C-alpha positions as CSV (number, residue, x, y, z in Angstrom):
1,M,-21.9,-14.7,6.5
2,K,-18.4,-13.1,7.2
3,I,-18.4,-11.3,10.7
4,V,-15.8,-8.6,11.1
5,K,-15.0,-8.1,14.8
6,S,-14.2,-4.3,15.5
7,T,-12.8,-3.2,18.7
8,Y,-13.0,0.2,20.3
9,K,-9.4,0.6,19.4
10,D,-10.0,0.0,15.7
11,Q,-13.0,2.4,15.7
12,I,-11.0,5.0,17.5
13,I,-8.2,4.6,14.9
14,E,-10.7,4.9,12.2
15,H,-12.2,8.1,13.8
16,I,-8.7,9.6,14.2
17,Y,-7.7,8.7,10.8
18,D,-10.8,10.5,9.3
19,L,-10.4,13.6,11.2
20,V,-6.8,13.9,9.8
21,L,-8.1,13.2,6.4
22,D,-10.8,15.9,6.7
23,G,-8.4,18.3,7.9
24,V,-10.0,18.6,11.4
25,Y,-6.5,17.7,12.8
26,S,-3.7,19.2,10.8
27,P,0.2,18.2,11.1
28,G,1.5,19.5,14.4
29,D,-1.8,19.6,16.2
30,K,-1.8,17.9,19.6
31,I,-4.2,15.1,20.2
32,K,-5.6,14.8,23.9
33,E,-6.4,11.4,25.1
34,S,-8.9,12.7,27.8
35,L,-10.8,14.9,25.2
36,L,-11.0,12.1,22.8
37,A,-12.3,9.7,25.5
38,K,-14.9,12.3,26.5
39,E,-16.3,12.9,23.0
40,L,-16.4,9.1,22.1
41,G,-17.8,8.1,25.5
42,V,-15.0,5.6,26.1
43,S,-12.3,5.2,28.8
44,R,-8.9,6.4,28.0
45,A,-7.5,2.9,27.7
46,P,-8.7,2.1,24.1
47,V,-7.9,5.6,23.2
48,R,-4.2,5.2,24.5
49,E,-4.2,1.7,22.4
50,A,-5.3,3.5,19.2
51,L,-2.7,6.3,19.6
52,K,0.0,3.8,20.1
53,E,-0.9,2.0,16.6
54,L,-0.9,5.3,14.9
55,I,2.4,6.2,16.4
56,A,3.8,2.9,15.0
57,N,2.1,3.6,11.5
58,G,3.7,7.2,11.5
59,I,0.5,9.2,11.7
60,I,0.9,10.3,15.2
61,D,4.3,11.5,16.7
62,Y,4.7,10.9,20.7
63,R,7.0,13.5,22.4
64,A,7.9,12.4,25.9
65,Q,6.3,14.5,28.7
66,V,4.7,16.6,26.2
67,G,2.0,14.6,24.4
68,N,0.8,13.1,21.1
69,F,0.9,15.3,17.9
70,V,-0.2,14.7,14.3
71,A,3.1,13.8,12.7
72,D,4.4,16.8,10.5
73,L,6.7,15.0,8.1
74,S,9.8,16.5,6.3
75,P,10.6,16.3,2.7
76,K,13.1,13.5,3.2
77,E,10.6,11.5,5.6
78,I,8.0,11.8,2.9
79,I,10.4,10.5,0.0
80,D,11.8,7.7,2.4
81,A,8.3,6.4,3.2
82,Y,7.3,6.4,-0.4
83,T,10.4,4.8,-1.7
84,T,10.4,2.1,0.9
85,R,6.8,1.3,0.1
86,G,7.6,1.2,-3.6
87,V,10.6,-1.1,-3.0
88,L,8.5,-3.4,-0.9
89,E,5.6,-3.6,-3.3
90,G,7.6,-3.8,-6.2
91,Y,9.3,-7.0,-5.0
92,A,6.1,-8.5,-3.7
93,V,4.2,-8.0,-7.3
94,M,7.2,-9.1,-9.3
95,E,7.3,-12.2,-7.1
96,T,3.9,-13.3,-7.6
97,S,2.6,-11.6,-10.8
98,A,2.1,-15.2,-12.5
99,A,-0.5,-15.9,-9.9
100,F,-3.0,-13.2,-11.0
101,S,-5.9,-14.9,-12.9
102,R,-7.6,-13.3,-16.1
103,D,-10.5,-12.0,-13.9
104,E,-8.2,-10.6,-11.3
105,I,-6.5,-8.6,-14.0
106,E,-10.0,-7.3,-15.3
107,T,-10.9,-6.4,-11.8
108,L,-7.5,-4.2,-11.5
109,V,-8.4,-2.6,-14.7
110,E,-11.9,-1.8,-13.5
111,M,-10.2,-0.3,-10.4
112,T,-8.1,2.2,-12.5
113,G,-11.3,3.4,-14.4
114,K,-13.3,4.0,-11.0
115,M,-10.2,5.9,-9.5
116,E,-10.3,8.1,-12.5
117,R,-14.1,8.7,-12.4
118,Y,-14.1,9.6,-8.8
119,A,-11.0,11.9,-9.4
120,E,-13.3,13.6,-12.0
121,K,-15.9,14.3,-9.3
122,G,-13.4,15.3,-6.7
123,N,-14.2,12.4,-4.5
124,R,-10.9,12.1,-2.7
125,K,-11.8,9.6,0.0
126,M,-13.2,7.2,-2.8
127,V,-10.0,7.7,-4.9
128,V,-7.9,6.9,-1.7
129,K,-10.1,3.8,-0.8
130,I,-10.2,2.4,-4.2
131,G,-6.4,3.0,-4.6
132,D,-5.9,1.1,-1.4
133,D,-7.9,-1.7,-2.4
134,F,-6.0,-1.9,-5.8
135,H,-2.5,-1.9,-4.0
136,N,-3.8,-4.5,-1.4
137,M,-4.9,-6.7,-4.4
138,L,-1.4,-6.4,-6.0
139,I,0.3,-7.8,-2.7
140,S,-2.4,-10.2,-1.9
141,K,-0.7,-13.1,-3.5
142,N,2.6,-12.8,-1.6
143,K,2.9,-14.8,1.6
144,N,5.8,-13.0,3.2
145,M,4.0,-11.8,6.3
146,Q,6.9,-9.5,7.4
147,L,6.6,-7.9,3.8
148,I,2.8,-7.5,4.3
149,E,3.1,-6.1,7.8
150,Y,5.6,-3.4,6.9
151,T,3.6,-2.5,3.7
152,E,0.4,-2.1,5.8
153,R,2.2,0.1,8.4
154,L,3.1,2.4,5.6
155,S,-0.3,2.6,4.0
156,L,-2.1,4.8,6.3
157,K,0.7,7.6,6.3
158,L,0.8,7.5,2.4
159,H,-3.0,7.5,2.2
160,V,-2.9,10.8,4.4
161,L,-0.4,12.4,2.3
162,F,-2.1,11.5,-1.3
163,Y,-5.4,12.5,0.1
164,K,-4.0,15.9,0.7
165,Y,-2.0,16.4,-2.4
166,W,-3.1,14.2,-5.3
167,S,-5.4,16.9,-6.9
168,N,-2.2,19.2,-7.1
169,L,-0.1,16.4,-8.5
170,Y,-2.2,14.5,-11.2
171,T,-5.1,14.9,-13.4
172,P,-7.9,12.5,-13.2
173,K,-6.8,10.9,-16.2
174,E,-3.2,10.6,-14.9
175,I,-4.7,8.9,-11.7
176,G,-6.0,6.2,-13.9
177,S,-3.2,5.9,-16.4
178,R,-0.6,5.6,-13.7
179,H,-2.3,2.6,-12.2
180,M,-3.1,1.2,-15.6
181,E,0.7,1.2,-16.2
182,I,1.1,-1.3,-13.3
183,V,-1.5,-3.4,-14.8
184,S,0.1,-3.4,-18.2
185,S,3.4,-4.3,-16.7
186,I,1.9,-7.6,-14.8
187,I,0.2,-8.4,-18.2
188,S,3.7,-8.1,-19.8
189,G,5.1,-10.8,-17.6
190,N,8.5,-9.1,-17.5
191,P,9.7,-9.4,-13.9
192,G,12.1,-6.3,-14.3
193,K,9.3,-4.3,-15.8
194,I,6.7,-5.0,-13.2
195,E,9.2,-4.2,-10.2
196,R,10.3,-1.0,-12.0
197,S,6.7,0.1,-12.7
198,V,5.5,-0.3,-9.1
199,R,8.7,1.2,-7.4
200,E,8.7,4.3,-9.9
201,H,4.9,4.7,-9.4
202,Y,5.7,5.3,-5.5
203,T,9.0,7.3,-6.1
204,E,7.3,9.7,-8.6
205,T,4.5,10.6,-6.2
206,G,6.9,10.8,-3.0
207,T,9.1,13.3,-4.9
208,K,6.2,15.4,-6.1
209,I,4.6,15.6,-2.6
210,A,7.9,16.4,-0.8
211,S,8.6,19.1,-3.5
212,W,5.0,20.5,-3.2
213,G,5.0,20.7,0.6
214,D,8.3,22.7,0.8
């Protein structure tokens, strides 16, 4: 049996992340260490560790002598984040596309269907979760640890944005078809097509979110 070790810090990160997703915390809201520690029944130390990681991931902004706030990204910051993730993931998938087995390709296809069905039900969290699993699987073959680290740092930030806006950007059918385009590019075996499909997948969404948020 695989045992997953979860620290206080990890649980606090997940708690804050869920509060942001659910709209309990909105962009610009201040997050108080002492209040969180009291609510969760822990000391301030793990709360501080969790906030530091969320700052590194772009979810929280730290303002010297003022405090921690939920990040309120500008349109340019949104586009930059999506573009960067698209470039990194596009390269990662292009480099390793030949390593995907037939069963793994089928799993990716199944995920696109699940995303579409959950989108039809309006289940935003499951759409984001399966989308995360999909994209994690895409880069799982790549062994460039710096690339993996940088893509993971961008993940939470992009999840928050996509969770908030996806129903205004894409229909459930489009949610499925956009991810299926990436799978089809991998099946094609064309490196340029693979890199371009992943990169454009992110660039399109980032541009739409930036425009919608204006």
